[in-house]
matplotlib code that plots the C-alpha trace (Angstrom):
import matplotlib.pyplot as plt

x = [0.0, 1.0, 1.7, 3.4, 6.3, 8.7, 12.2, 13.8, 12.2, 12.3, 10.4, 7.6, 10.1, 10.3, 7.0, 8.0, 5.7, 6.6, 5.2, 4.8, 2.8, -0.9, -0.8, -2.1, -4.3, -3.1, -5.5, -7.2, -7.0, -9.0, -7.6, -9.4, -9.4, -8.9, -11.5, -10.1, -7.4, -7.4, -4.4, -3.7, -1.1, -0.2, 1.0, 3.4, 4.7, 5.3, 7.0, 9.3, 10.2, 8.6, 6.5, 8.3, 7.4, 9.6, 11.2, 10.2, 6.5, 3.5, 2.1, -1.6, -3.8, -7.4, -9.3, -12.5, -13.1, -14.4, -13.2, -11.5, -10.2, -10.3, -8.1, -9.2, -10.3, -12.3, -16.0, -17.1, -16.6, -16.8, -15.7, -17.8, -18.5, -18.0, -15.8, -13.7, -11.0, -8.6, -5.4, -3.5, -0.7, -0.8, -3.7, -1.7, -2.0, -4.4, -4.8, -4.2, -4.3, -6.1, -7.0, -10.7, -11.7, -10.6, -13.0, -16.4, -19.3, -20.2, -24.0, -26.2, -26.3, -22.6, -20.3, -16.9, -15.2, -17.2, -16.4, -12.7, -12.9, -14.8, -13.0, -9.9, -10.9, -14.5, -13.8, -11.1, -13.6, -16.1, -13.8, -12.6, -16.1, -17.8, -15.2, -11.9, -13.8, -17.5, -18.9, -22.2, -24.7, -23.5, -19.8, -17.3, -14.6, -11.7, -11.0, -7.6, -7.4, -11.2, -11.3, -9.1, -10.1, -10.8, -11.6, -14.7, -16.1, -15.3, -16.9, -20.1, -20.2, -19.5, -22.2, -24.7, -24.0, -25.0, -21.5, -20.3, -17.5, -14.6, -12.5, -9.1, -8.2, -5.6, -7.7, -11.1, -12.0, -11.3, -13.2, -16.3, -16.0, -15.7, -18.8, -20.8, -19.8, -21.3, -18.5, -20.0, -16.9, -13.9, -10.5, -8.0, -4.8, -2.8, -4.4, -5.4, -3.7, -6.0, -5.1, -6.3, -9.3, -10.4, -10.2, -12.3, -14.9, -15.2, -15.3, -12.0, -13.4, -11.7, -12.9, -13.7, -11.6, -9.0, -8.8, -5.3, -3.9, -1.3, 1.0, 4.3, 3.0, -0.3, 0.2, 1.4, -1.1, -3.8, -3.1, -3.6, -7.1, -8.4, -10.7, -9.6, -9.7, -10.1, -8.6, -6.0, -6.6, -3.4, -4.2, -1.7, 1.4, 1.1, 3.5, 5.9, 6.1, 5.5, 8.7, 9.0, 7.5, 7.3, 4.1, 3.9, 2.6, -0.7, -1.1, -0.1, -2.6, -5.6, -5.1, -5.4, -5.6, -3.5, -4.0, -2.3, -4.8, -4.7, -7.5, -6.2, -6.8, -10.5, -11.2, -9.3, -12.0, -14.1, -17.2, -15.9, -14.7, -18.0, -20.0, -17.8, -17.7, -21.5, -22.1, -20.0, -21.2, -24.8, -24.5, -23.3, -26.1, -28.7, -27.3, -26.2, -22.5, -21.3, -18.0, -15.9, -13.9, -12.3, -8.9, -8.7, -5.4, -4.3, -2.3, 0.8, 0.4, 0.9, 3.9, 1.9, -0.9, 1.6, 3.1, -0.3, -1.3, 1.9, 1.7, -1.7, -3.1, -6.1, -9.4, -11.4, -10.4, -7.6, -8.1, -5.9, -7.6, -5.8]
y = [0.0, 3.6, 5.6, 8.9, 8.1, 10.2, 8.8, 11.9, 15.0, 18.1, 20.3, 19.3, 17.4, 14.9, 13.5, 10.6, 8.5, 4.8, 1.4, -0.7, -3.9, -3.5, -3.8, -6.9, -6.3, -7.2, -9.0, -5.8, -3.9, -3.4, -2.5, 0.4, 1.0, 4.8, 6.9, 10.3, 11.4, 14.8, 17.1, 18.9, 21.1, 18.2, 16.4, 19.3, 19.2, 15.4, 16.0, 18.7, 16.5, 19.0, 16.0, 12.8, 9.5, 6.4, 6.6, 5.8, 6.4, 7.1, 10.5, 11.4, 11.0, 11.4, 9.4, 7.7, 4.6, 1.0, -1.8, -4.4, -6.9, -7.4, -9.0, -12.1, -10.3, -7.5, -7.6, -3.9, -3.5, -5.9, -5.8, -3.5, -1.0, 2.7, 4.2, 7.2, 7.9, 10.5, 9.9, 6.8, 7.5, 6.1, 7.8, 9.1, 5.7, 3.5, 1.3, 1.7, -0.6, 1.0, -0.1, -1.1, 0.8, 4.1, 3.6, 5.3, 4.5, 7.1, 7.8, 7.9, 11.3, 12.0, 11.4, 9.8, 13.1, 15.0, 12.3, 12.6, 16.4, 16.4, 14.0, 15.7, 19.3, 18.8, 17.0, 19.6, 22.4, 20.5, 19.9, 23.5, 25.0, 22.4, 21.3, 23.2, 26.5, 25.6, 28.6, 30.1, 32.5, 36.1, 35.3, 36.6, 34.5, 35.6, 33.0, 33.3, 31.9, 32.0, 30.9, 27.9, 24.3, 24.3, 28.0, 27.8, 24.9, 26.6, 29.8, 27.9, 26.0, 29.1, 31.0, 28.2, 28.3, 31.9, 33.4, 36.6, 35.7, 37.9, 36.3, 37.3, 36.6, 37.7, 38.6, 40.0, 36.7, 34.9, 37.6, 36.9, 33.2, 33.9, 36.1, 33.5, 31.0, 33.3, 35.6, 38.8, 40.9, 40.1, 41.7, 41.7, 41.4, 42.4, 45.9, 46.4, 45.6, 42.9, 43.8, 47.4, 46.4, 43.7, 46.1, 48.6, 46.0, 44.9, 48.4, 47.7, 44.7, 42.0, 38.6, 35.6, 33.2, 33.3, 30.2, 30.4, 28.0, 30.5, 30.7, 32.6, 35.8, 36.1, 34.7, 37.7, 40.1, 37.5, 37.5, 41.3, 41.1, 38.6, 39.8, 39.1, 35.3, 34.7, 31.7, 31.4, 28.2, 27.6, 24.6, 25.0, 26.9, 27.6, 30.6, 28.7, 27.6, 30.1, 30.9, 30.2, 32.9, 33.9, 32.7, 35.8, 37.5, 35.6, 37.2, 40.7, 40.5, 39.5, 36.0, 34.4, 30.8, 29.2, 25.6, 23.7, 21.0, 18.2, 16.1, 12.8, 13.8, 14.6, 11.2, 8.9, 6.3, 4.7, 6.1, 9.6, 9.2, 7.9, 10.6, 13.4, 12.0, 11.3, 14.9, 16.3, 13.9, 14.4, 18.2, 17.7, 15.3, 17.7, 20.7, 22.5, 22.3, 23.2, 21.9, 23.7, 21.1, 23.3, 21.7, 18.2, 16.6, 13.3, 11.3, 11.8, 15.6, 15.6, 17.9, 20.5, 20.2, 20.8, 23.8, 25.3, 24.8, 26.3, 29.2, 30.1, 29.7, 27.6, 28.0, 25.2, 21.6, 19.9, 16.3, 13.7, 11.1, 7.8]
z = [0.0, -0.4, 2.7, 3.8, 6.0, 8.0, 8.3, 9.8, 11.2, 9.0, 6.7, 4.3, 2.2, 5.2, 4.1, 1.8, -0.4, 0.3, -0.5, 2.6, 3.5, 4.5, 8.3, 10.0, 13.0, 16.5, 18.8, 19.9, 16.5, 13.4, 10.0, 8.4, 4.6, 4.7, 2.8, 4.0, 6.4, 8.1, 8.1, 11.3, 13.0, 15.3, 12.1, 11.5, 15.1, 14.7, 11.3, 12.7, 15.7, 18.2, 19.3, 19.4, 17.7, 17.0, 13.6, 10.9, 11.2, 9.0, 9.8, 10.4, 13.4, 12.0, 9.4, 8.3, 6.4, 6.4, 8.6, 6.4, 9.0, 12.8, 15.4, 17.2, 20.4, 18.7, 19.4, 19.1, 15.3, 12.4, 8.7, 6.7, 9.5, 8.7, 11.3, 12.2, 14.7, 16.0, 17.9, 16.7, 14.2, 10.7, 8.9, 5.9, 4.2, 2.3, 5.3, 9.1, 12.0, 14.9, 18.4, 18.1, 21.2, 19.5, 16.6, 16.6, 14.3, 11.6, 11.8, 8.8, 7.3, 7.8, 4.9, 5.2, 4.3, 6.9, 9.5, 8.8, 9.0, 12.3, 14.5, 15.7, 15.2, 16.1, 19.3, 20.1, 19.7, 21.8, 24.8, 24.6, 24.7, 26.9, 29.3, 29.5, 29.9, 29.8, 28.1, 29.3, 27.8, 28.3, 28.6, 26.0, 24.3, 22.2, 19.5, 17.6, 14.1, 14.0, 10.3, 10.8, 11.1, 14.8, 14.9, 12.6, 14.6, 18.0, 16.9, 15.9, 19.2, 21.3, 19.4, 19.9, 23.6, 23.7, 24.2, 22.6, 20.2, 19.2, 16.5, 15.1, 11.5, 8.9, 5.9, 4.9, 3.3, 6.6, 8.5, 6.3, 7.2, 10.9, 10.8, 8.9, 11.6, 14.3, 15.4, 16.8, 16.2, 14.0, 14.4, 11.4, 13.4, 10.3, 10.4, 14.0, 17.3, 18.8, 22.4, 22.1, 20.0, 22.4, 25.3, 23.4, 22.4, 26.0, 27.5, 29.3, 31.2, 29.2, 28.0, 30.1, 28.1, 25.3, 23.0, 21.5, 18.9, 17.6, 20.6, 20.5, 18.7, 20.6, 24.1, 26.0, 24.6, 25.2, 28.9, 28.8, 27.5, 30.1, 32.9, 36.5, 37.1, 33.3, 31.6, 28.8, 27.0, 24.9, 22.7, 19.9, 18.7, 14.9, 15.3, 17.5, 21.1, 23.9, 25.7, 29.5, 31.6, 35.2, 36.9, 39.0, 35.8, 36.4, 39.8, 38.5, 35.6, 37.8, 39.3, 35.8, 34.9, 32.1, 30.7, 27.9, 27.1, 24.5, 23.0, 24.3, 27.9, 27.1, 25.4, 27.9, 28.2, 25.4, 27.1, 27.0, 23.4, 22.2, 24.1, 22.6, 19.1, 19.1, 20.2, 17.4, 14.6, 15.9, 15.5, 11.9, 11.1, 12.6, 10.6, 13.8, 12.9, 9.4, 8.2, 5.6, 3.7, 1.1, 0.6, -0.7, -1.8, -3.2, -0.6, -2.7, -2.3, 1.5, 1.2, -0.5, 2.1, 4.9, 3.0, 2.5, 6.2, 7.5, 5.1, 6.4, 2.9, 4.1, 5.9, 7.3, 6.9, 4.8, 3.7, 2.1, -0.1, -0.8]

ax = plt.figure().add_subplot(projection="3d")
ax.plot(x, y, z, "-o")
ax.set_aspect("equal")
plt.show()
């Protein structure tokens, strides 16, 4: 089968097309014939070596498809089942062996491509809005990269929960997308200082929560726009890692909270995984959550997908199709 393998960390050129055997399932695994694989910033971090994985490895942590084979101990899925998953490595391929307990059924009314697009980013948006900082009606959230893959979903969920949403974006096109998703105010950070504008929009009070996937270039100013006892939710670092900082700043700026969450800790058990996935896929099936799958690449074009993602040339979701 064809797969995209990383033999040494590096730039996009580290994504190499290889021919390797179709995996055989271990006792607790199912082999999934991949219909679509999601492209996410965590894939970039793994490719760069910022996050470690044993070399060589097949990149990708999100996909949908059909079960083609199961291990002897697997009872919860069977060949022919439509499934999706997020987490286990190996999605940039024609087939992937996945622990069966990590697979979730795709409901009727949700396409394979939508399921692949929703798993990692949809469940991320869900835990951010419903658990890390459970948004309530009347609260105000600042969402960085509001037209990105997670951003557009997070804006919709926050809007549906009754929160006021302030989004930051880089272009007028992205501003339009953020507004369509439900952002009440949109700041073009390329033209306006988001710190000053957020303070103006909140009458100096500040926001209840900042959802920050950008990191290095936004973190310090993000702390400055939080209300006393507000929360900084740093869930990514597309501009680079946040440098170490003195925790006394949190006290000086109003007894602030900072958290650096990841999806894996919000889907630890199968019960939690199913509940979160079903909530997200159910929103899609019901028309309450709209996905933007604008960028579809052949599997062999994974390098270009990464370059486009890192170059901020994309909005919404990127998919690879084997």
